[in-house]
C-alpha positions as CSV (number, residue, x, y, z in Angstrom):
1,M,-4.4,-16.9,-5.4
2,K,-2.3,-15.6,-8.3
3,T,-2.8,-11.9,-7.2
4,K,-1.9,-12.7,-3.6
5,R,1.3,-14.5,-4.7
6,I,2.3,-11.5,-6.8
7,V,1.8,-9.2,-3.8
8,L,3.6,-11.6,-1.5
9,F,6.6,-11.8,-3.9
10,F,6.9,-8.1,-4.4
11,F,6.7,-7.5,-0.7
12,T,9.6,-9.7,-0.1
13,L,11.5,-7.9,-2.9
14,F,10.8,-4.7,-1.0
15,L,12.4,-6.2,2.0
16,G,15.5,-6.9,0.0
17,I,15.1,-10.7,-0.2
18,S,16.0,-12.5,-3.5
19,C,15.3,-10.9,-6.8
20,M,14.6,-14.2,-8.4
21,S,11.1,-15.4,-9.3
22,A,8.9,-17.0,-6.6
23,Q,8.7,-20.1,-8.7
24,E,12.5,-20.5,-8.5
25,R,13.1,-19.5,-4.9
26,G,9.9,-19.4,-2.9
27,T,7.2,-21.8,-1.9
28,Y,3.6,-21.3,-0.8
29,Y,1.3,-23.5,1.2
30,T,-1.7,-23.4,3.5
31,D,-1.1,-24.4,7.1
32,I,-3.4,-26.4,9.3
33,F,-5.1,-23.2,10.5
34,G,-5.9,-22.0,7.0
35,A,-3.2,-19.3,6.9
36,Q,-1.3,-18.7,3.6
37,V,2.4,-19.2,4.2
38,Y,5.3,-18.0,2.0
39,R,8.8,-19.4,2.5
40,N,12.0,-18.3,0.9
41,G,15.2,-19.9,2.2
42,S,15.4,-19.1,5.9
43,Y,12.6,-16.4,5.7
44,E,9.0,-17.3,6.3
45,E,5.8,-15.2,6.6
46,S,2.1,-16.0,6.9
47,I,-1.2,-14.2,6.6
48,G,-4.4,-15.6,8.1
49,L,-7.4,-14.9,10.3
50,D,-7.7,-14.8,14.1
51,I,-10.7,-16.3,16.0
52,F,-12.6,-13.0,15.4
53,G,-12.0,-13.0,11.7
54,N,-9.4,-10.2,11.7
55,K,-6.4,-10.4,9.3
56,Q,-3.1,-11.3,11.0
57,F,0.4,-11.1,9.6
58,K,3.6,-12.5,11.1
59,N,7.1,-13.6,10.0
60,N,10.0,-15.3,11.6
61,R,11.7,-12.0,12.2
62,G,9.2,-11.3,14.9
63,E,7.3,-8.7,12.9
64,T,3.5,-8.8,13.2
65,A,0.5,-6.8,12.0
66,S,-3.2,-6.9,12.2
67,L,-6.2,-5.4,10.2
68,E,-9.6,-5.2,11.8
69,K,-12.9,-3.4,11.4
70,D,-14.1,-1.2,14.3
71,I,-17.8,-0.7,15.5
72,F,-18.2,2.2,13.0
73,G,-17.1,0.1,10.0
74,D,-13.7,1.9,9.7
75,M,-10.6,-0.3,9.2
76,I,-7.7,-0.3,11.8
77,Y,-4.2,-1.4,11.0
78,K,-1.7,-2.0,13.8
79,D,1.8,-3.5,13.9
80,N,4.5,-4.5,16.3
81,R,6.3,-1.1,15.8
82,S,3.3,0.7,17.5
83,N,2.2,2.1,14.2
84,E,-1.6,2.5,13.7
85,V,-3.6,3.5,10.7
86,K,-7.3,4.3,10.8
87,I,-9.0,4.2,7.4
88,D,-12.5,5.7,6.9
89,K,-15.0,3.1,5.6
90,Q,-15.7,5.0,2.4
91,V,-12.0,5.3,1.6
92,W,-11.6,1.6,2.3
93,K,-14.4,0.8,0.0
94,T,-12.7,2.7,-2.8
95,M,-9.4,1.1,-2.1
96,L,-11.0,-2.4,-2.3
97,E,-12.7,-1.6,-5.6
98,E,-9.3,-0.6,-7.1
99,V,-7.8,-4.1,-6.2
100,H,-11.0,-6.0,-7.1
101,G,-11.8,-6.8,-3.5
102,D,-8.4,-8.3,-2.6
103,V,-8.1,-7.5,1.1
104,D,-4.7,-9.2,1.4
105,A,-3.3,-6.9,-1.3
106,L,-4.2,-3.8,0.8
107,F,-3.0,-5.4,4.0
108,Y,0.5,-5.9,2.4
109,E,0.4,-2.4,1.0
110,L,-0.1,-1.1,4.6
111,I,2.7,-3.4,5.9
112,A,5.1,-2.1,3.3
113,Q,4.2,1.5,3.9
114,N,4.8,1.2,7.6
115,Q,7.8,-1.1,7.8
116,N,10.3,1.8,8.3
117,R,8.1,3.7,10.8
118,N,7.8,3.6,14.5
119,D,5.0,5.0,16.8
120,S,3.2,6.5,13.8
121,K,-0.5,7.3,14.2
122,M,-2.3,8.0,11.0
123,S,-5.9,8.5,10.0
124,I,-7.2,8.4,6.4
125,D,-10.5,10.2,6.0
126,V,-12.6,11.6,3.1
127,D,-14.1,15.1,3.1
128,I,-17.4,16.3,1.4
129,M,-15.4,17.1,-1.8
130,G,-14.1,13.5,-2.0
131,K,-10.5,14.4,-1.0
132,E,-8.6,11.7,0.9
133,I,-7.0,13.3,3.9
134,Y,-4.0,11.6,5.6
135,K,-3.1,12.9,9.1
136,S,0.0,11.6,10.8
137,N,2.0,13.1,13.8
138,N,1.0,16.7,12.9
139,F,1.6,16.2,9.2
140,T,-1.3,16.4,6.8
141,E,-1.6,15.2,3.2
142,E,-4.4,15.5,0.7
143,F,-5.1,13.3,-2.4
144,W,-7.8,13.9,-5.0
145,K,-8.6,13.8,-8.7
146,D,-9.3,17.0,-10.6
147,I,-11.9,17.4,-13.4
148,M,-9.2,16.3,-15.9
149,D,-8.9,13.0,-14.0
150,T,-5.4,13.9,-12.9
151,Q,-4.2,12.7,-9.5
152,Q,-3.3,15.7,-7.3
153,Y,-1.4,15.9,-4.0
154,R,-0.8,18.6,-1.4
155,N,0.8,18.5,2.1
156,S,0.9,20.8,5.1
157,R,4.4,22.0,4.0
158,G,2.9,23.5,0.9
159,E,4.4,20.8,-1.4
160,T,2.4,19.6,-4.3
161,A,2.5,16.8,-6.9
162,S,0.5,15.4,-9.8
163,L,0.1,12.2,-11.8
164,R,-1.6,11.9,-15.1
165,K,-1.6,9.9,-18.4
166,D,-0.7,11.6,-21.6
167,L,-2.1,11.0,-25.1
168,F,0.3,8.0,-25.6
169,D,-0.9,6.3,-22.3
170,R,2.4,7.2,-20.6
171,L,2.3,8.1,-16.9
172,V,3.6,11.7,-16.2
173,Y,4.7,12.6,-12.7
174,S,5.6,16.2,-11.6
175,D,6.0,17.9,-8.3
176,S,6.9,21.3,-6.7
177,R,10.6,20.3,-6.3
178,G,10.9,20.5,-10.1
179,N,10.8,16.8,-10.7
180,D,9.1,16.0,-14.1
181,M,9.2,12.3,-15.2
182,T,7.4,10.3,-17.9
183,F,7.0,6.5,-17.6
184,S,6.2,4.2,-20.5
185,T,3.2,1.9,-20.4
186,D,5.5,-1.1,-19.5
187,E,7.2,0.9,-16.8
188,W,4.0,2.1,-15.0
189,Q,2.4,-1.4,-15.3
190,R,5.4,-2.8,-13.5
191,M,5.0,-0.1,-10.8
192,F,1.3,-1.1,-10.5
193,H,2.3,-4.7,-9.8
194,R,5.0,-3.7,-7.4
195,T,2.6,-1.5,-5.3
196,G,-0.4,-3.9,-5.3
197,G,-2.2,-2.6,-8.4
198,R,-3.5,0.7,-7.2
199,E,-2.9,4.0,-9.0
200,R,-3.0,5.9,-5.7
201,A,-0.3,3.6,-4.3
202,V,1.9,4.3,-7.4
203,F,1.4,8.0,-6.9
204,R,2.3,7.8,-3.2
205,D,5.4,5.7,-3.9
206,L,6.6,8.4,-6.4
207,I,5.9,11.1,-3.8
208,N,7.8,9.3,-1.1
209,R,10.8,8.8,-3.5
210,Y,11.0,12.3,-5.0
211,L,9.1,14.7,-2.8
212,N,8.8,13.5,0.8
213,F,12.3,11.8,1.1
């Protein structure tokens, strides 16, 4: 429950709601259908299961999202903005391992990534070399780790980026636009919490801010 509350809280921060702590401003409870509900002032959101066992998200702004498994074992995310993400079952397994099996954390990560998109169709697959390949509306991105355990990125525009830890356990990000930044242990741990606890999510967040803006 603690992990889910952290994810819920930082998701609401991402939407620009209060920057105060959840204990001060937000309340959590379980409704009669077993859904986890978060309320902050006039804002309310919930996450639960439908009759088929699929994850469902909704808030009082009319925003909805769902997460379900298809007949092949791949995961399908959809929302009210006509966004759709298909995630290969092997990629999903890796993602789950990174968040210790917390499906809600990944669900909220997908919601946050797609909240400013409309009619986006994305697929996330893995090739025989272990690269994660993201395809969306004629745009392709590749993520992988090299032999030095450095996160690598390349897209169909020829742009590249990398993320690694140095000898002092600081996170070092660089990209083909000339950005080169070093984050202290405290800084990158805060980024981990804000993005749901996945290193790949931290990397993508930095790429979206400094390379794919």
